[in-house]
LORO-481800 format. One record per residue (C-alpha): x, y, z. Coordinates in steps of 0.25 Angstrom, whole numbers, plus 5000, padded with zeros to 4 digits. Each point is the difference from the previous one (the first is absolute). Layout:
<sites>
XYZ/...
</sites>
This chain:
<sites>
511149574834/500349875003/501249975009/500649865003/501049965012/500549885002/500849935013/501049915001/499349875005/499749894997/498649984991/499149965008/500350135008/500150094987/499250125003/499350104988/499750125003/499050084991/499650145001/498950034991/498749944998/499649914992/498649984997/499249854998/498549994994/499349925011/498449995000/499450055013/499849895010/499050035012/499749865007/498950085009/499550125007/501150085006/500049985017/500750105007/501449955007/500450065013/501450044999/501250035011/501050094998/501249874998/501350034993/501049904997/500849925010/501249984993/500950104990/499250064989/500849964987/499350064988/499050124998/499450064989/498550094996/498949964991/500150094988/498950115004/501050015013/498649975008/500749885007/501149935002/500549845004/501149975010/500749875000/500649935013/500249855001/498849914996/499050145002/499850094989/498950125006/499250104990/499950135004/499450144997/500950104999/499450115006/499549955013/501249905003/498849905002/500049864995/499249954992/500349854997/501049885006/500649924988/500449865002/501550004992/501450025000/500250124988/499450094994/499849994986/499350134995/498850084997/499249954987/498750044993/500150135004/500449985014/498649915001/500749875001/501249985010/500949894997/500949925010/500749895003/500249895011/501249915001/499649855004/501749985000/501050034989/499449974987/498549975003/499150115002/498850064996/499550154993/498850045005/499250134993/499350075012/498750094995/500250125011/498550034998/499949885008/501249975006/499849864995/500849904989/499450004986/501049914994/501449915002/501149954994/501249925006/501350074997/500850085008/500150124993/499050074987/500250114990/499250074990/500150054988/499650144996/498949984994/499549905008/499949864990/501149955007/500649965012/501249925004/499949895012/501449975006/499749855005/501550015011/500349864991/501050074990/498650034992/499450124994/498549994992/499450094992/498449985004/499150094991/499150085010/498649984995/500149864997/501149945010/500549944990/501549955000/500750064987/501549975004/500949995011/501550055000/501049965009/500550105013/499450015014/499350144997/499650074988/499450134995/499950084988/500850114996/500250104989/498550034998/499649864999/501049984989/500849905008/499849905012/501349995011/500249895009/501149965008/500449895009/501449995010/501349954995/500449905006/501450065007/498950115005/501050124995/498550054993/499049964990/499749924986/499250134993/499549944988/499050104991/498949954991/499250054988/498650025008/499349954987/500749884992/500649975017/501449984991/501250035008/500650134999/501250005007/500749965013/500850065011/500849945009/500150115012/499550085012/498950094998/500550145007/499050074995/498750014989/498950104993/499249964989/500849984991/501450015005/500649905009/501450025009/500949884998/501149985010/501149884996/501449995003/500650135002/498950084992/498450065000/499650004987/498750064995/499149904991/498950094992/498849914996/499850104988/501249994994/500449855005/501450045004/500950045010/500050154999/500950045011/501349925008/500350065013/501249955009/500049945013/501150065011/500249885009/499850015015/501350055008/501149895003/499049904993/499949934988/498550024997/499350104994/499150115005/498449964998/499350124995/498650025000/499150084991/499050084996/499350084989/499450125000/498549984995/500550084986/501249915000/500950125000/500749985013/500749885005/500249995014/501249885005/500150005014/500649885008/499949985016/500950115001/499550165003/500150054989/499349994987/500450034985/499150074991/500249984986/499550074986/499449884993/500150054987/501750045001/500049925012/500950125005/500150005015/499350115005/500250015016/500049905010/499350035012/500949955013/498949975011/500649955011/499149885002/500049874994/498850004991/499049894998/499350034989/499650124989/498650034996/499450104990/498750085003/499149974987/500450134991/501649995005/499950145006/500749945013/500649885004/500249955015/501049915006/499949905010/501049975011/500449895009/499550065012/498550045000/499750134991/500250054987/500450114992/499250084990/500950084987/499750094990/500249934985/500550144992/500950045012/500349895007/499750065014/499549955013/498450055001/499749905013/500149885009/499149915003/500149955015/499249915008/500249884998/500649925012/501049904991/500250004985/499250034988/499749864991/499050074992/499850144995/499050054988/499250134995/498650014996/499950024985/499550145003/501450035007/499250055012/500149895010/501349895003/499849885007/501149925009/500249875007/500949965010/500649895009/499250085010/498949934996/499250134997/499850074987/500150174998/499150094991/500950124998/499650124991/500950024988/499850145000/501050045012/500049855006/499350045011/499549875010/498449984996/499949865007/500349875004/499349864995/500049925014/499449935010/499250095011/499949865007/501149895002/499949854997/499449935012/501449905005/499149955011/498450005006/499649945013/498850005009/499849985016/499449865004/498950075006/499750074986/500050155006/501250034993/500750024987/501650034996/500850024989/501350014995/500550094988/501150084996/500450085012/498949985011/499249905006/498450035001/499049955009/498550015000/498850005006/499149874993/498650065002/500350144997/501249994991/500750135008/501450004999/500649995015/501550004998/501050034990/501549955005/501050024991/500749874999/500449924987/500049865005/498849914999/500449945014/498650035008/499149925006/498650015009/500449985014/499249875005/499150085008/499750114989/500350105008/501450044993/500750014986/501549935003/501050064988/501349954999/501250064991/501249954996/501350084996/501550045002/500849904992/499649855000/498850055006/500649995012/499250135008/498649995004/498850105003/498749955004/498950105002/498749955006/498850094998/498749995009/498749994990/499350075012/500550135003/500749994985/501550045004/501349945001/500149965015/501349954999/501250014990/501249875002/501350014994/501049875000/501349984995/500549844996/499249874993/498650044999/499649845006/500650055014/498950135001/498649985001/498650055002/499049915005/498649984994/499450085009/501050104999/500149995016/501649975001/501249994993/501049925002/501750044996/501149945000/501150055007/501549974994/500750045011/499349945011/499849884992/498450005004/498750024994/499350105007/498450015000/499450155002/498650065001/499750114991/500250095012/501549945000/499949935012/500849865001/499149915001/501049864999/501550004996/500549874995/501549955000/500449954987/500649855006/501649974996/500049934986/498750064995/499850124992/498550064999/499649994984/498450035001/499050055012/498750015000/498750015009/498649935000/498750074995/499550035014/501650045003/500049925013/501149894993/501350054995/500849894991/501450024996/500749924990/501649985004/501149954990/501049885007/501350074998/500649865005/499849874996/498949984988/500350164996/498949984990/498949965012/499050115005/499249995014/498850075002/499750045015/498750055006/499850105010/498750055010/500350155000/498949995013/500949945008/501250004993/500249844999/500549904989/498849924994/500849904992/501049984990/500249934986/501249974991/499749874994/500450024984/499750144998/500950084990/499450134998/499750135007/498750034997/498749985007/498350035004/499150005010/498549964996/499150115001/499249905013/501550025007/499749844999/501249954992/501450074994/500449954988/501449994995/500649934988/500849885000/500349994985/499450064986/498949905001/499649975015/499550095012/500449965015/498750075010/500350025013/499050025012/500350145005/499749955014/500749865000/501049994988/499149874997/500249994985/499749934988/500450004985/499350034986/500549994986/499550074987/500549994985/501150084998/500350024986/501450055002/499550145002/500850085010/499650005014/500250164999/498850014991/499149935009/498950065008/499549945014/498650035006/499149975007/498350025003/499550095012/499649895009/501549914996/499249874995/500650024986/501350034996/500350024985/501750024993/500150074986/500750054990/499850064986/499249884995/499949915010/499149985013/499949905010/498950005012/500249935013/499049955010/500750025013/498949955007/500149854993/501550024997/499849994984/500150064987/498550014995/500450114988/501150004989/499750104991/500650044987/499950144993/500250044984/500250155006/500850055011/499349985015/499950155005/499249955013/499349895008/499049995011/498849945006/498650055000/498949975012/499349894991/501249934999/500650024986/501550034997/500150114992/501150014989/500350154991/500950014992/500750094990/499049994987/499050065009/499349855004/499449985013/499849845002/499249955011/500549855006/499149915006/500749985013/499449875002/500149944987/501150074996/499450054986/499850124993/498550055004/500150134989/501050104994/499750154999/500750114993/500250135008/500350124995/501550005006/500949905005/499649955016/500850045009/499349995014/498749935005/499550045015/498749995006/499349984987/500850124994/500749974988/501150104995/500449984985/501050114992/500650024987/501050075005/499150134996/498850005008/499849925013/498549914999/499249975012/499149904999/499049945010/499749854998/500650024985/499150124998/500850134995/499650105013/501150104993/501250044993/500950085006/501350084995/500950085006/500550124996/501350075003/500350025016/498750045005/498949984989/499149894995/498849944994/499049905001/499049944989/498849915001/499649904990/498950094994/501250124998/499650105010/501250035009/500550105012/501350055003/500850115002/500050124992/501549984994/499649874996/498850034995/500450094989/501249904996/499249874995/498850014989/499549914991/500349974986/499049964987/501049964991/500850134998/499050075007/500250065014/499050035010/500450055013/499649955013/499750155002/499050014988/499149905007/500150045014/498650045003/499649864997/501049885004/500850095011/499449945013/500850065011/500149885011/499849904990/501149895007/499050025014/498849964994/500449914992/500349945013/498950035006/499249934990/499250144997/499250014987/500750104990/499150094990/501150064994/499949964986/500949884994/501050034990/499249924990/498950075002/500650134993/500849944988/500950104999/500849974987/499750114990/499050065011/500750145003/500050114990/501450024994/500550145002/501050064991/500950125000/500050064987/501150104994/499850135008/500050144996/500850105006/498650055006/499249885002/500149845006/499349934992/499549855005/499249894988/499049915010/499749894994/498849915007/500049865000/499049885005/499750085013/499650124993/500350145005/499950085012/500550115007/501350064994/501150055012/501150114999/501149995011/501050095000/501349925008/499049895003/499050095009/498750014991/499650124996/498649994991/499249894995/499450034986/498749924996/500049924985/499150104996/501050135003/501049914992/500250014984/499649894994/500849964986/499349864995/500049885011/501250115008/499850125008/501050115001/500450085010/500750125000/500650095012/500550144998/501350015008/499750135005/498949945008/501149925007/501150095004/499450035014/500149855004/501450004997/501149995008/501150105000/501349954994/499749854999/499449924988/498650005002/499149854994/498650024994/499349874999/498749954995/499349885004/498749964996/498949915007/499049894994/498650054998/499849955014/501150075007/500449895007/501449974992/501050104994/501049994987/501450005004/499950174994/501150074992/501150085007/500550134994/501350075004/500150135001/501250085000/500650075013/499350125005/500850135005/500549985013/499350085011/500950095007/499050015013/500149885009/498749925000/499050015011/499549915010/498550015003/499549915012/498650005005/500049925014/498749955006/499849935015/498949965007/499849975012/498850055005/498649984994/498750025002/499649935013/501149925007/499749854991/501150034989/500950075006/501649985000/501150025009/501250034991/499550034986/500150175002/501349975007/500749944987/499550114992/500650095007/501249915001/500149974984/499850144998/501250075009/501149884994/499550034986/500050135001/501450005007/500649894990/499350094987/500550135002/501549955003/499949954986/499250124993/500250125006/501450034995/499650124994/499550075012/498549984997/499049935004/499649884991/499349905013/498750035002/499149905009/498550015002/499949945015/498749955003/499649925011/499250005013/501250065010/500050125001/501250034991/499249994987/498950034993/498749915003/499949884990/498850034995/499649944987/499850134992/501450065008/500749884992/499450014988/500350175001/501549985005/500249904987/499350084989/501050125007/501249904996/499449984986/500050164998/501650015002/500749864999/500749984986/500449884993/501450015006/499450015014/499849915011/498549965006/500049895013/498549985007/500249925014/498749975006/499849915014/498849975004/498949904999/499549954987/498749924993/499649934991/498550014996/499050004990/499749904988/501150024992/500949995015/500650154998/501050045009/500050115008/501050085010/499050045010/500250165005/499850075013/498550004995/499949875001/499249935014/499549885001/498750004994/500450104989/500149954984/501450004994/499550044989/499650145006/501350015010/501049914993/500850034988/499949884992/501249964989/499250034988/500050165005/501550005005/500549954985/499150124996/500450105009/501449964997/500049954984/501150084991/499250104995/499750045014/501249985007/501250014989/501149955009/500549864995/500749955013/498749975009/500249915012/498849975009/500249935012/498849935009/500049965014/498649964998/499149884994/498749945006/499349884998/498549974994/499549995014/500450155000/499950085012/499149885008/501649925002/500650135002/499150035014/500649845005/501450034998/500950065010/499349915013/500549955010/501349894998/500450064987/501450094997/499350064988/499250125005/499350034985/500149924987/499850084987/499449894991/499849954986/498949894992/500749894992/500550034986/499250114997/500950115006/501349954996/499450024985/499350135004/501350065003/500949954988/498750064991/500450135008/501649974997/499749994986/499150144998/500850085009/501449944997/500249985015/501249955008/498949935011/500349955013/499049955008/499949945012/499349864998/499849894992/498749944996/499249955012/500850055010/500050105009/500950145001/500450025016/500350095011/500949935010/500050075013/501549925001/500550124993/499050105002/499750024984/499349944988/501149904997/500050054984/500650145004/500749945012/500849924989/500250114990/500350105012/501249875005/500550004985/500450135000/500650005013/500849875002/499949944987/501350064989/499849894990/498850094995/500850134996/500750004986/501450045001/499650005018/499250124997/499050014991/498749925006/499549914988/498649995000/500049854995/501249955010/499050065012/498949964998/500549874997/500750005012/498750055009/499449884994/500949905005/500150075012/498349995003/499949864994/501249955011/499550095012/498449944997/500549864998/500949995014/498650025005/499149904993/499250074990/500150044985/500350134995/500750014986/500250164995/499850034985/500950074991/499550024985/501050094995/500450044984/501350075003/501050045010/500750135006/500450105011/499150085006/500950055011/501350015008/500249925014/501250045007/500250015015/499250125003/498749944992/500449895008/500250065016/498650064995/499149884998/499649935014/499849864999/499149975014/500649925008/499749854998/499249955011/500349865007/499249884994/499349925009/499249864999/499349905008/500349975014/500049875006/500049985015/499949885009/499649975015/501349935005/499249925009/500249844992/498749965004/499450134993/501050004989/499350104993/499650164999/498849965008/499950165004/500050044986/501350095004/500349994984/498650064997/500150115008/501450044996/499749984985/498850125001/501050085007/500949994988/498850044991/499550115010/501450084999/500149954985/498950074996/500250135005/500550024987/501150134998/500150005015/500349845003/501449955001/499849884997/499349914988/499349875002/499749894991/499249865002/500949944992/501350044992/501149944993/500950135002/501349945007/500050145009/498649975006/500249995015/499349885006/499650025017/499949855007/500449955013/499249925013/499450075013/499749925013/498850045007/500250015014/498750055008/499450144993/501650014995/500349994986/501449984997/500650014985/501349964995/499950074985/500949984988/500150094991/500449924986/500550024985/500349884990/499849905011/501150075007/499750075014/500450135001/499650065013/499549945014/499350075011/499049975011/498950055005/498849995010/498450055000/498749955005/499349914995/498650085000/500850104993/500549924988/499850104990/500850105007/501249905002/500049974986/499950144995/501450025010/500649904993/499750054988/500550145003/501349945005/500249924987/499850134991/501050085008/500749894999/500049994985/500050144998/501550015006/500449894993/499450064986/
</sites>
């Protein structure tokens, strides 16, 4: 069926929407072997105007502005980004997609895309194209009131007809062309014989609707139905007038697919349903909303009306009863289509999204939109240590060398900059009416926290933050004064506004030593301006300047030498910042606005440049001459100067031009990935609006993609990658239409800590993407129509051969099959699985998913897999059980490995979990929580390897698929053996023992916990244990003097991360590990607990945000909160520990109420002390000649090392703002020492005391000083 719809606007905007698969025969075209392309989850950033399905429904198209996206329907994954303004249809059995790319209203190009390669295989000039049903002819609309008839095979033009658009109608018997009438009231519609091209008929009317052989014409006061078979008007309807109007109501009309119904609908809130044979009114639907469109499904059994809000309503065609509503868009629906099999609905909207719906019941399936917002701004600190970007609702900050995200700030403003000393990120956001309100956030990059949140109402130019973020100035309108404050809100300087002047702008020098104010004169020459400079240190005026100033804006060079202000559109005034001495510089203006220009200087202050979109002038401030005048064909995005004397200019066309300062000549031009946005300390940052690309000396290091608020991924030039789990699951490679997820190749291409290893220039031995030849490599797995008693899957090996085939239930591995265990049928294999064999793995009352994946012959790359959904099983009448095996090992054989808190951690977690779970599960009066407590304290069973194995085996005898299984392990872990196998050390371990004998390997744990042994599908593994490849020898050293860490539970490079991930895949676990690769998991004396356990308990007791409905303990939220707490605490101490969360699902495992929280006893946080600093008060000595500081530090360490009994924690260096430091001076009088002690916190003296002691007993004096400080801090805490 062909449906035509015209809109009432000019020829240049005439739109034809064709909802039929056209066919066009084109020879296959392959230019070269396909190469995999990394795809990011990018959506449209503008209104989605059009959508459609491919004929088989496997693919879909969305259109917005100048971008057309081609998606896989089932997964919602984007396959191609195609350039074009409009979509014309699928042809050639869905192998070819046609788009139109318009240069202007009458010039365009028709592109034919091969969907196997994503390449353009043909193009023709024109603005629209239509094909005959038999594919022999096409109609090409030129946009110049001409429609050309072209033979498809020969491309020979065989005729031309007048009209702005044309298409075949009435089974290719006729050609229809149309053009807009001169008075814009309708169309001149012409019908032609398709063979002879003779004119048949012509109508001047508006077009209200059309089908394959019926047209509805509106003229004057009537609507007429034109039957193309009869070539005559077969029915006339009178159109009533609008109330109190001379104009007649205009209708849209749609025919049902069988032509039995004709639907009349104005933009008012009703639909008139007409019998198309008798033309009698069958029914009027009063809808209560205005209708935008009406669409039938393919068999005509239902139709959908879209309203002017954001929803749509489905109706039964026989009964005209409402079936359901489609609600999910935030703005009105532009287009709605049904798939050819009537199973799916696709909508597009002004909210920049497309949504896929189930046509049976209207249920939501997925939204086709990006997971990452377009990058609006990106920048880099001048030392190259940090990268920031603004996109969507957030500002994100990363460490350059590690690609670790250190901050996410919810803010839509792109007014962001790094401080001149690279210590802070400064964010300004203007909002309110006329942007009259300003909020400034200052992020401390060291401690990664917002340290200042400032708010100002008024002209933004009267509110300034210094470039080093140490001072800010605010104009007080009431007092008529400009006040300067430091970040502690102390008033530094106040300057009254002189009579006859008003302040229009102010700013600081780069080193914040000078404040410059711009005044506008309010008497005499009121266009005049005056600049006045003040020295902040002595609060004195340095100089003033007013000659020929007519603008308010100015800047200061980065070396604090000159102030630069503009005189006119083509000249600058340069003022010596200390003396006010001035000189002028001019440059070519070319009439561009000053507001479009940017003024910047080099770091050393020798050079100044002014640039706008297409022009650049560079000045030598020493010779005071212009040395370069550069013109660019493309928009300039960045200008900087390299250390070797080159001006580097980036533009929006991804060019990087190197211009020699000495000659002004361009010596080389490079093409980069994305446009240049920053150049700092040898690093180049470019952006393609989706990825950030980091280069070193123009060599690409890695590409960084931010995914929503918390996730990101990086990829190196060889296709190796690293990132958060959620981001890794979102990205994928495409080979034409073939999709290969990153998860499929992660065994080979995933390199944990990739950015850090690149920055350290480490040799990375992991394969490159090019080594894998992944296109067409992996087996294809297809679900065959399943019988009632079994599931059947077809496996087709491809280039990579066939290795193991893996069966998953609800994403948990259940069984593996070798090729000889499958049934071979020709070149393919068949796997049949009786449904009864899977019943014990299914969760009661839920849909259960059966998935099959197949590996290549080397068992290193898997297929995408095929998934089957089983119907819900009956709901269990009993609550699930929770089984927890909680292991804590503090005491090992010998003393070298002993830990202080592991056993305590196990007990505390067991109690907290048990109390919370019983609240949730023991609702029927029966016990459903069973905890196996194995630890080295007196409260549990001794944690030998065999005891742990037996406990897990006992759970296996009892647990069902509905139950929850938890394993908690606190203790040591090591990586040993040639394969770097990971082992949990049990209580059998000693310094001399072999891990394989006394440890539990991940392979063993995986075997003990596999679904065949333990059916529970809600699984949680928490291990507060990791150890490096140097293993036990390194452990012995930890906990020695001058460390706040009593012991560390450590790991080995990236191998541990992959081991954990594999364990997750095989056992279906929700995993929380204490640290990521090459990091320690610390016991911290400050909390008398392992950090991870402390963070978990703290979250339960003090962070209600982890609770669903303020009640239920959500595992994902719980783990995420603990992860953040651990990272923050360790970072304050200048170290690094990043817990790793690996998850496949999310669920609640308990209730946390006041009673549960009251039973969680958190250890009192101990006061943290940093290193001390004391000096002899004798100016002749001016040093700590008695080394009192050293004695006090030793005393601090001695007290801190008492473990549980310690009342303070001591660390040599800490970034924590909560840390105390002892400082002061002492006076020596004979054998007596008088010490004046200051206890400082965050540079502020919190307490003072004085103490006397004997010179010969310095250690006792130091210990007394520390005891007094500890007692004071305990009272304060």
